[in-house]
C-alpha positions as CSV (number, residue, x, y, z in Angstrom):
1,M,85.8,56.3,157.9
2,S,85.8,58.3,154.6
3,S,89.3,58.8,155.0
4,H,89.7,55.0,154.7
5,K,87.6,54.7,151.8
6,L,89.8,57.5,149.9
7,S,93.1,55.7,150.5
8,L,91.7,52.3,149.3
9,I,91.2,54.4,146.4
10,E,94.4,55.9,146.1
11,I,96.2,52.7,146.9
12,S,94.3,51.0,143.5
13,K,95.3,53.6,141.5
14,D,98.6,54.0,142.6
15,K,99.6,50.2,143.6
16,P,98.6,47.8,140.8
17,Q,99.4,45.1,142.4
18,N,96.9,46.0,145.2
19,R,94.0,46.5,142.7
20,E,92.2,43.5,143.1
21,F,92.1,43.6,146.6
22,V,90.4,47.0,146.7
23,L,88.0,46.2,144.0
24,A,86.8,43.2,145.5
25,K,86.2,45.1,148.7
26,K,84.9,48.1,147.2
27,R,82.1,45.7,145.1
28,T,80.3,44.8,148.6
29,S,77.8,47.0,149.0
30,H,78.0,47.7,152.8
31,L,81.4,49.3,152.1
32,I,80.2,51.7,149.5
33,S,78.5,54.6,150.8
34,D,76.9,56.7,147.9
35,A,75.7,56.3,144.2
36,Q,78.7,58.1,143.2
37,E,81.1,56.0,144.9
38,Q,79.8,53.4,143.5
39,K,79.4,54.9,140.1
40,D,83.4,55.5,140.2
41,V,83.9,52.3,141.1
42,I,82.0,50.5,138.5
43,D,83.7,53.2,136.2
44,M,87.0,51.9,137.2
45,I,86.7,48.3,137.0
46,V,84.8,48.9,133.2
47,A,87.7,51.3,132.2
48,E,90.1,47.9,133.5
49,K,88.4,46.2,131.1
50,A,87.9,48.0,128.3
51,A,91.8,49.0,128.5
52,D,92.7,44.7,128.8
53,I,90.6,43.9,125.7
54,L,92.1,46.8,123.4
55,K,95.6,45.8,124.6
56,K,94.6,41.9,123.5
57,L,93.1,43.2,120.4
58,E,95.8,45.4,119.5
59,E,98.2,42.2,120.1
60,Q,96.1,39.8,118.2
61,G,96.1,42.2,115.2
62,A,100.2,42.1,115.5
63,I,100.2,38.5,115.4
64,L,98.0,38.2,112.4
65,E,99.7,40.4,110.6
66,R,103.2,39.0,111.3
67,E,101.7,35.9,109.7
68,H,100.3,37.8,106.9
69,D,96.5,37.1,107.7
70,F,96.2,40.7,106.6
71,E,92.4,40.3,106.0
72,K,91.7,39.6,109.6
73,A,94.3,42.1,111.1
74,A,92.8,44.9,108.7
75,D,89.3,43.8,110.0
76,I,91.2,43.9,113.8
77,Y,92.7,47.2,113.5
78,Y,89.2,48.4,112.1
79,Q,87.3,47.9,115.1
80,I,90.2,49.2,117.3
81,L,89.5,52.3,114.9
82,E,86.1,52.2,116.1
83,I,86.7,51.8,119.8
84,Y,89.2,54.7,119.9
85,F,86.8,56.8,117.5
86,L,83.9,56.1,120.1
87,S,86.3,57.0,123.1
88,G,87.4,60.3,121.9
89,E,90.9,58.7,121.5
90,Y,91.1,60.3,118.1
91,D,94.9,60.0,117.6
92,K,94.9,56.3,118.5
93,G,91.7,55.6,116.2
94,I,93.5,57.4,113.1
95,H,96.8,55.0,113.9
96,Y,94.9,52.2,113.9
97,G,93.0,53.3,110.6
98,E,96.3,54.1,108.8
99,K,97.0,50.5,109.4
100,A,93.5,48.7,108.8
101,I,93.3,51.1,105.1
102,Y,97.3,49.9,104.3
103,L,96.2,46.4,105.0
104,A,93.0,46.4,103.4
105,E,94.2,48.3,100.3
106,K,97.0,45.8,100.3
107,I,94.6,42.9,99.8
108,R,92.4,44.7,98.1
109,N,89.5,44.3,100.7
110,D,87.4,47.7,99.3
111,K,84.8,46.9,102.3
112,T,87.3,47.5,105.0
113,A,89.4,50.0,103.4
114,K,86.2,52.0,102.7
115,T,84.8,52.1,105.6
116,A,87.9,52.9,107.5
117,L,88.7,55.7,105.2
118,A,84.9,56.8,105.8
119,R,85.8,56.7,109.4
120,V,89.2,58.2,109.4
121,A,87.3,60.9,107.3
122,H,85.1,61.5,110.2
123,I,87.4,61.4,112.7
124,Y,89.5,64.5,110.7
125,L,86.2,66.4,110.7
126,H,85.5,66.0,114.5
127,L,89.0,67.7,114.8
128,G,88.3,70.2,112.3
129,E,91.2,69.3,109.8
130,L,89.0,69.5,107.0
131,D,91.9,69.1,104.0
132,N,92.4,65.6,105.8
133,A,88.7,64.9,106.4
134,K,88.4,65.7,102.4
135,K,91.1,63.5,101.5
136,Y,90.2,60.7,103.1
137,G,86.4,61.2,102.4
138,E,87.3,61.3,98.3
139,R,89.4,58.0,98.7
140,A,86.1,56.8,100.4
141,Y,84.0,57.9,97.7
142,Q,86.2,56.7,95.0
143,I,86.3,52.7,95.9
144,Y,82.1,53.5,96.4
145,K,81.8,54.9,92.9
146,I,83.8,51.7,91.4
147,H,81.3,49.3,93.5
148,K,78.4,51.3,92.5
149,K,79.2,51.1,88.5
150,K,79.2,46.8,89.0
151,N,76.1,47.2,91.2
152,I,77.9,46.0,94.4
153,V,78.2,48.6,96.9
154,P,80.1,47.6,100.2
155,Y,78.7,48.6,103.8
156,T,79.4,52.1,104.4
157,Y,78.5,54.9,107.0
């Protein structure tokens, strides 16, 4: 019976059209023999849902950018940056951070620009790229200082 279960898992990974069938079968507790297999199935479902959400966010950001709604696009790109940071996908996080920074600076949205700059600096720190971490951190700090002088300090990490 365990070889049958392995083949179901293999089918779900190799053939996306069969994934829903396999997941439906896997969701029933009588087919799942141990806690690790249950965890694996749950992880697979969560990963698929997360990937779907990210894809939709990326598409929405691109649409908003094309429509020149730069404030909302920058906010969405910042949220994508956070997701990739938390999942450890730093290169993708930097990519979306750059997009958020560019749009936020274009419309002078200092809050989003500063938080995205700070997060990208944090990523570079994790990667051990201290020169880049310093560069982005200093840019975030400059925005912070400007607002501090005006007694308006936007949210930061």
